[in-house]
C-alpha positions as CSV (number, residue, x, y, z in Angstrom):
1,M,67.5,36.3,48.9
2,F,65.6,35.8,52.0
3,V,68.8,36.9,54.0
4,F,69.1,39.9,52.0
5,S,65.9,41.0,52.5
6,S,66.1,40.6,56.1
7,F,69.3,42.5,56.1
8,F,67.8,45.4,54.1
9,V,64.6,45.5,56.3
10,T,66.9,45.8,59.6
11,F,69.1,48.6,58.0
12,Y,65.9,50.4,57.1
13,H,64.4,50.7,60.5
14,N,67.9,51.4,62.1
15,S,68.6,54.2,60.0
16,A,65.5,56.0,60.5
17,T,66.7,56.5,64.1
18,I,69.4,58.8,62.7
19,K,68.4,62.3,63.2
20,H,71.3,64.4,61.8
21,C,73.2,63.6,58.8
22,D,75.3,65.0,56.3
23,P,73.3,65.7,53.1
24,N,75.7,63.2,51.0
25,I,74.9,60.6,53.3
26,K,71.1,61.2,53.2
27,H,71.4,61.1,49.3
28,T,73.2,57.8,49.4
29,K,70.5,56.7,52.0
30,R,67.7,57.7,49.3
31,A,69.7,55.5,46.8
32,I,70.1,52.7,49.1
33,Y,66.2,52.7,49.6
34,E,65.6,52.6,46.1
35,K,67.7,49.5,45.7
36,I,66.1,47.9,48.5
37,R,62.9,48.4,47.1
38,L,63.8,47.3,43.7
39,L,65.2,44.1,45.2
40,L,62.2,43.5,47.1
41,Q,60.1,43.8,44.0
42,I,62.3,41.2,42.1
43,E,62.0,38.9,45.2
44,K,58.5,39.1,44.9
45,E,58.3,38.4,41.3
46,I,60.5,35.3,41.7
47,K,58.3,34.3,44.2
48,R,55.4,34.7,41.9
49,K,57.1,32.4,39.1
50,R,57.9,29.7,41.5
51,T,54.3,29.7,42.7
52,N,53.1,29.7,39.1
53,R,55.5,26.9,38.0
54,K,54.3,24.7,41.1
55,R,50.8,25.4,39.8
56,N,51.2,24.8,36.2
57,K,53.2,21.4,37.2
58,K,50.2,20.5,39.3
59,S,47.7,21.5,36.5
60,I,49.7,19.6,33.5
61,K,49.9,16.3,36.0
62,K,46.2,16.6,36.6
63,T,45.4,17.4,32.9
64,N,47.7,14.4,32.0
65,M,45.5,12.1,34.4
66,K,42.6,13.4,32.9
67,K,43.7,12.5,29.5
68,N,44.9,8.9,30.5
69,L,41.3,8.5,32.1
70,I,39.5,9.6,28.9
71,K,41.7,7.1,26.8
72,K,41.1,4.2,29.2
73,C,37.2,5.1,29.3
74,A,37.4,5.3,25.7
75,V,39.1,2.1,24.9
76,A,36.6,0.3,27.2
77,A,33.9,1.8,25.7
78,A,35.0,0.9,22.1
79,A,35.6,-2.3,23.3
80,C,32.0,-2.6,24.8
81,A,30.6,-1.1,21.5
82,V,32.5,-3.9,19.5
83,M,31.2,-6.4,21.9
84,V,27.6,-5.0,21.6
85,A,27.8,-4.9,18.0
86,G,29.1,-8.3,17.7
87,V,26.2,-9.9,19.8
88,G,23.7,-7.3,17.8
89,Y,25.1,-8.6,14.5
90,Y,24.8,-12.2,15.5
91,Y,21.2,-12.1,16.7
92,F,19.8,-9.7,14.4
93,F,21.7,-9.7,10.8
94,S,23.2,-13.2,10.7
95,S,21.7,-15.7,8.6
96,M,18.4,-16.8,9.8
97,S,18.6,-19.8,7.7
98,K,19.7,-22.7,10.1
99,D,21.4,-24.6,7.0
100,G,22.2,-22.1,4.6
101,E,19.3,-22.8,2.5
102,T,16.5,-20.7,1.2
103,H,13.3,-22.0,2.8
104,Y,9.9,-20.5,2.6
105,V,7.2,-19.6,5.4
106,Y,3.5,-19.8,4.4
107,V,1.6,-17.6,6.8
108,D,-2.4,-18.3,6.0
109,D,-5.4,-16.8,7.6
110,D,-5.9,-19.4,10.3
111,D,-2.3,-18.8,11.6
112,N,-1.6,-16.7,14.8
113,I,1.8,-15.5,16.3
114,D,2.5,-18.9,17.9
115,S,2.0,-21.1,14.8
116,V,4.0,-18.5,12.9
117,Y,7.1,-19.0,15.5
118,T,6.6,-23.1,15.1
119,K,6.8,-22.4,11.1
120,L,10.0,-20.4,11.8
121,S,11.5,-22.8,13.9
122,D,11.6,-25.4,11.6
123,V,13.9,-23.4,9.2
124,S,15.6,-20.9,11.3
125,A,18.6,-20.6,13.7
126,S,17.5,-20.7,17.4
127,H,19.4,-17.4,17.9
128,S,17.6,-15.7,14.9
129,L,14.4,-16.7,16.1
130,A,15.0,-15.5,19.5
131,A,15.9,-12.2,17.8
132,F,12.6,-12.5,16.0
133,K,10.6,-12.9,19.2
134,L,12.3,-10.3,20.9
135,L,11.4,-7.6,18.0
136,T,7.8,-8.8,18.1
137,N,7.5,-8.2,21.8
138,A,8.7,-4.7,20.9
139,T,6.0,-4.0,18.3
140,S,2.4,-5.0,17.4
141,Y,3.4,-7.6,15.1
142,A,1.6,-10.4,17.3
143,S,-1.8,-8.9,16.9
144,H,-1.3,-7.9,13.2
145,V,-0.1,-11.3,11.4
146,R,0.1,-10.9,7.8
147,T,-0.7,-13.6,5.5
148,G,1.8,-14.5,2.7
149,R,4.6,-16.4,1.5
150,Y,8.0,-15.3,2.9
151,A,11.3,-16.2,2.0
152,I,14.1,-17.1,4.7
153,E,17.4,-16.9,2.5
154,P,21.0,-17.6,3.6
155,S,21.7,-13.8,3.3
156,T,18.7,-12.5,5.3
157,G,19.1,-11.8,9.1
158,A,16.0,-11.6,11.8
159,L,15.6,-7.9,11.4
160,Q,14.9,-8.1,7.7
161,T,13.0,-11.1,7.9
162,F,10.7,-9.4,10.5
163,R,10.6,-6.5,8.6
164,H,9.2,-8.1,5.7
165,M,6.7,-10.3,7.5
166,R,5.5,-7.4,9.5
167,N,4.9,-5.2,6.3
168,G,3.6,-8.1,4.2
169,Q,6.5,-8.0,1.7
170,Q,6.2,-11.6,0.7
171,T,7.9,-13.4,-2.0
172,P,5.6,-14.3,-5.1
173,V,5.4,-17.7,-6.4
174,N,5.8,-19.1,-9.7
175,L,2.1,-20.1,-11.2
176,T,2.4,-22.2,-14.1
177,V,-1.2,-22.7,-15.5
178,P,-1.8,-26.4,-16.2
179,S,-3.2,-27.7,-19.4
180,V,-5.9,-29.9,-17.8
181,R,-9.2,-31.0,-19.1
182,T,-11.9,-29.9,-16.6
183,L,-12.4,-26.7,-14.5
184,D,-12.6,-28.9,-11.4
185,K,-8.9,-30.0,-12.1
186,L,-8.1,-26.6,-13.1
187,A,-9.1,-25.3,-9.6
188,A,-7.4,-28.2,-7.8
189,E,-4.2,-27.5,-9.6
190,L,-3.9,-23.9,-9.1
191,S,-4.9,-24.2,-5.1
192,K,-1.9,-26.2,-4.7
193,R,0.5,-23.2,-5.7
194,L,-1.9,-20.4,-3.9
195,M,-3.6,-20.2,-0.4
196,V,-6.9,-19.7,-2.0
197,D,-9.5,-22.8,-1.6
198,S,-10.0,-24.9,-4.7
199,A,-13.4,-24.9,-3.7
200,D,-13.7,-20.9,-4.2
201,I,-11.8,-21.0,-7.4
202,A,-14.4,-23.8,-8.6
203,K,-17.4,-21.9,-7.7
204,A,-16.1,-18.6,-9.3
205,L,-15.3,-20.7,-12.7
206,T,-19.0,-22.3,-12.7
207,S,-20.5,-18.8,-11.6
208,E,-22.5,-17.4,-14.7
209,A,-22.1,-14.0,-13.2
210,T,-18.6,-14.2,-12.8
211,C,-17.8,-15.5,-16.2
212,E,-19.9,-12.6,-17.8
213,K,-18.0,-10.2,-15.7
214,Y,-15.1,-11.2,-17.7
215,G,-16.5,-11.5,-20.9
216,Y,-17.1,-15.2,-20.9
217,D,-19.4,-17.9,-20.1
218,T,-19.0,-21.1,-18.0
219,A,-18.1,-23.2,-21.1
220,T,-15.4,-20.6,-22.4
221,I,-14.2,-19.2,-18.9
222,A,-11.1,-21.7,-19.5
223,C,-10.0,-19.8,-22.6
224,M,-8.8,-17.0,-20.6
225,F,-6.3,-19.1,-18.9
226,I,-3.1,-19.2,-20.9
227,P,-0.7,-21.8,-20.2
228,N,2.1,-19.8,-19.2
229,T,4.1,-19.1,-15.8
230,Y,3.4,-16.1,-13.9
231,D,4.7,-14.3,-10.7
232,I,1.9,-13.9,-8.3
233,Y,1.5,-13.7,-4.5
234,W,0.8,-16.8,-2.9
235,N,-2.1,-15.0,-0.7
236,T,-4.1,-13.6,-3.9
237,S,-7.8,-13.7,-3.7
238,V,-10.1,-15.4,-6.2
239,E,-10.7,-11.9,-7.8
240,H,-7.2,-11.0,-8.0
241,L,-6.4,-14.2,-9.8
242,L,-9.0,-13.6,-12.3
243,D,-8.1,-10.2,-12.8
244,R,-4.6,-11.2,-13.6
245,M,-5.4,-14.1,-16.0
246,Q,-7.6,-11.7,-17.9
247,K,-4.8,-9.1,-18.1
248,E,-2.6,-12.0,-19.1
249,S,-4.9,-13.1,-21.8
250,K,-5.3,-9.5,-23.2
251,R,-1.5,-9.6,-23.4
252,F,-1.4,-12.8,-24.9
253,W,-3.7,-11.6,-27.9
254,E,-2.0,-8.4,-28.6
255,G,-0.5,-8.1,-31.9
256,D,-0.1,-11.0,-34.7
257,R,-2.1,-13.5,-33.0
258,T,-5.4,-11.4,-33.3
259,V,-4.6,-10.3,-36.8
260,K,-4.1,-14.1,-37.8
261,A,-7.1,-15.1,-36.0
262,Q,-9.3,-12.6,-38.0
263,Q,-7.7,-13.7,-41.3
264,M,-9.1,-17.3,-40.3
265,K,-12.4,-15.7,-39.5
266,L,-12.2,-17.2,-36.3
267,T,-12.4,-15.5,-32.6
268,P,-9.8,-16.1,-30.1
269,N,-12.3,-18.4,-28.1
270,E,-12.7,-20.3,-31.2
271,V,-9.0,-20.8,-31.7
272,I,-8.3,-21.8,-28.5
273,T,-11.3,-24.3,-28.7
274,L,-9.6,-25.7,-32.1
275,A,-6.4,-25.8,-30.3
276,S,-7.5,-27.8,-27.4
277,I,-8.7,-30.4,-29.8
278,V,-5.5,-30.5,-31.8
279,D,-3.5,-30.8,-28.3
280,E,-5.7,-33.9,-27.5
281,E,-5.2,-35.2,-31.1
282,T,-1.2,-35.1,-31.0
283,A,1.6,-34.2,-28.4
284,N,3.9,-33.7,-31.4
285,D,4.2,-30.1,-31.6
286,E,5.8,-30.4,-35.3
287,E,2.6,-32.3,-36.4
288,K,0.1,-30.0,-34.8
289,P,0.0,-27.4,-37.6
290,M,-0.8,-30.4,-40.1
291,V,-3.6,-31.6,-37.6
292,A,-4.8,-28.0,-37.2
293,G,-5.0,-27.6,-40.9
294,M,-7.1,-30.7,-41.4
295,Y,-9.7,-29.6,-39.0
296,Y,-9.7,-26.2,-40.1
297,N,-10.5,-27.7,-43.6
298,R,-13.4,-29.2,-42.1
299,L,-14.6,-26.4,-40.1
300,M,-14.7,-24.1,-43.3
301,L,-16.0,-26.7,-46.0
302,R,-19.3,-25.7,-47.4
303,N,-21.3,-27.7,-49.9
304,A,-24.7,-29.2,-50.7
305,E,-23.7,-32.2,-48.2
306,Y,-22.5,-29.8,-45.5
307,P,-24.1,-26.5,-45.8
308,E,-23.1,-25.7,-42.2
309,G,-19.2,-27.5,-42.5
310,M,-18.1,-30.8,-42.3
311,P,-18.4,-32.3,-38.9
312,L,-15.3,-32.4,-37.2
313,Q,-15.5,-35.9,-35.8
314,A,-13.0,-35.5,-33.3
315,D,-12.6,-38.5,-30.8
316,P,-11.3,-36.3,-28.1
317,T,-14.7,-34.6,-27.8
318,I,-16.3,-37.9,-27.5
319,K,-14.3,-38.5,-24.7
320,Y,-15.0,-35.1,-23.0
321,A,-18.5,-35.6,-23.6
322,W,-18.5,-39.1,-21.6
323,K,-15.7,-37.5,-19.2
324,R,-14.2,-40.8,-20.0
325,F,-10.6,-39.6,-20.5
326,D,-9.2,-43.4,-20.2
327,L,-10.7,-44.6,-23.6
328,K,-8.4,-46.1,-25.9
329,R,-10.7,-46.7,-28.7
330,I,-13.9,-45.0,-29.6
331,Y,-16.4,-47.7,-30.7
332,N,-19.7,-46.5,-32.5
333,N,-21.9,-47.1,-29.9
334,L,-20.1,-44.1,-28.0
335,L,-20.7,-41.5,-30.8
336,H,-24.8,-41.3,-30.1
337,I,-24.3,-39.4,-26.9
338,K,-26.5,-36.1,-26.7
339,S,-24.1,-33.4,-26.1
340,P,-23.1,-30.0,-27.6
341,Y,-19.4,-31.6,-27.5
342,N,-20.3,-34.4,-29.7
343,T,-18.7,-33.6,-33.1
344,Y,-19.8,-36.4,-34.7
345,V,-23.4,-35.3,-34.6
346,N,-23.0,-31.5,-34.2
347,P,-21.3,-29.5,-37.1
348,G,-18.6,-26.7,-36.2
349,L,-16.6,-26.4,-32.9
350,P,-18.0,-27.2,-29.6
351,P,-19.4,-24.7,-27.0
352,G,-15.8,-24.4,-25.8
353,P,-12.1,-26.0,-25.1
354,I,-12.2,-29.6,-24.0
355,R,-8.8,-28.8,-22.2
356,I,-6.5,-25.7,-21.9
357,P,-4.5,-25.9,-25.0
358,S,-0.7,-25.4,-25.2
359,V,0.4,-22.1,-26.6
360,A,2.2,-24.5,-29.2
361,G,-1.3,-25.7,-29.7
362,I,-2.6,-22.0,-30.2
363,D,-0.1,-21.4,-32.6
364,A,-0.5,-24.5,-34.4
365,V,-3.9,-23.2,-35.3
366,L,-2.8,-19.9,-36.1
367,N,0.0,-21.1,-38.4
368,H,-1.8,-24.1,-39.8
369,V,-0.7,-25.7,-42.9
370,N,-2.4,-25.1,-45.6
371,H,-3.3,-28.4,-47.5
372,D,-6.5,-30.3,-48.7
373,F,-6.7,-33.1,-46.4
374,I,-10.1,-33.9,-44.6
375,Y,-9.2,-37.1,-43.1
376,M,-6.6,-38.4,-40.7
377,C,-6.1,-41.3,-38.8
378,A,-3.3,-42.7,-35.9
379,K,-0.5,-44.3,-37.6
380,E,-0.3,-48.1,-37.1
381,D,3.2,-47.8,-35.6
382,F,1.8,-45.9,-32.6
383,S,4.5,-43.1,-33.1
384,G,1.7,-40.6,-31.9
385,T,1.7,-39.3,-35.6
386,H,-1.3,-39.6,-38.2
387,N,-1.8,-40.7,-41.9
388,F,-3.9,-37.9,-43.7
389,A,-6.4,-38.7,-46.6
390,R,-8.4,-36.6,-49.1
391,S,-10.9,-39.3,-49.6
392,Y,-13.1,-41.2,-47.4
393,K,-11.9,-44.2,-49.3
394,E,-8.2,-43.7,-48.6
395,H,-9.1,-42.8,-44.9
396,L,-10.9,-46.2,-44.4
397,Q,-7.7,-48.0,-45.4
398,N,-5.9,-46.0,-43.1
399,A,-8.1,-46.9,-40.2
400,A,-8.1,-50.5,-41.2
401,K,-4.3,-50.6,-40.8
402,Y,-4.4,-48.9,-37.3
403,S,-7.4,-51.1,-36.0
404,K,-5.6,-54.3,-36.9
405,A,-2.7,-53.0,-35.0
406,L,-5.1,-52.1,-32.1
407,N,-6.2,-55.8,-32.1
408,E,-2.9,-57.0,-32.5
409,R,-1.8,-55.6,-29.2
410,G,-5.0,-56.2,-27.6
411,I,-6.3,-52.9,-27.0
412,K,-9.8,-52.4,-26.3
């Protein structure tokens, strides 16, 4: 094509020197010029297309190179992301418990971040503890350690554990109110399950002002503690503890129990006080309604001999008055102690319960057996149950059999 192009250009210039030509020749010349011009345009277009094809090839090549580079970068980035995610999961989300068991960390008022680390190190995997420390350094937790009982569970990682401890989202304890005899023992047992000191609990329970706030006195405040199991936070204060016990006591007495107490002409406190004696007399739940019926008969008896009711003459109240709970036998010389809890001397119920009675004991009083027995004595077979009597003569016979059995066993 370039050869023809050069030829036509040479022809064009040479023909320009012709001055005199035949008209037909001139016409032919113009036609040839037009063809030459057309061929030159075609040649130009061919060059343009060739140039464009070359450019397109280069562009496609560059595009493909870019795509390959992007793919390689994406693969590398994905690999890095997977690696980072794996490391992150291992440190922050894998089980914090070092042995796959659930453990509890107790953080109290005396703890700082170093003691928290020490407590965590006993139950935590090393990598999780490292992650916990990293989170601590990135926040203000070190200067705002919160008390509580926190669970380190197999399904919980360092991040979730950290959030719980930072926000004070603790795991409650199962607090069982014990059936104990004295307020000091109650305070001691409760403090074993709570952060609060036993001395603080005992101080509150022996404070007239505190007891009055909840509608009791120091002799009856034990009535507010119903021996069930409750979910409660380990770091609860004494005030919150007493608030909770009052709430649970009111809930316990809602409905039938209050109605039954009213039918017996007893207050809830009196029912609990009588139940405490029943619980001390027998551990046999089946016999408790029978024992409760016997004491209720004495309590309600009114005649010329007993215008204020027949004394309960309950041996457990003598033990309580003497604070000698290990006594096996109650001798006559022990019956003359001057105490409002001496039911051999004082008619009616003692000022308050001689122990925190069981729910079975309380319900035994409310559902006591209606009978006419007014005496009872422990059976001589030491089964823990009793012989009941309607008359004092019959009672003396039962007492003689039991006394003989005690002597034979050398029990003093």
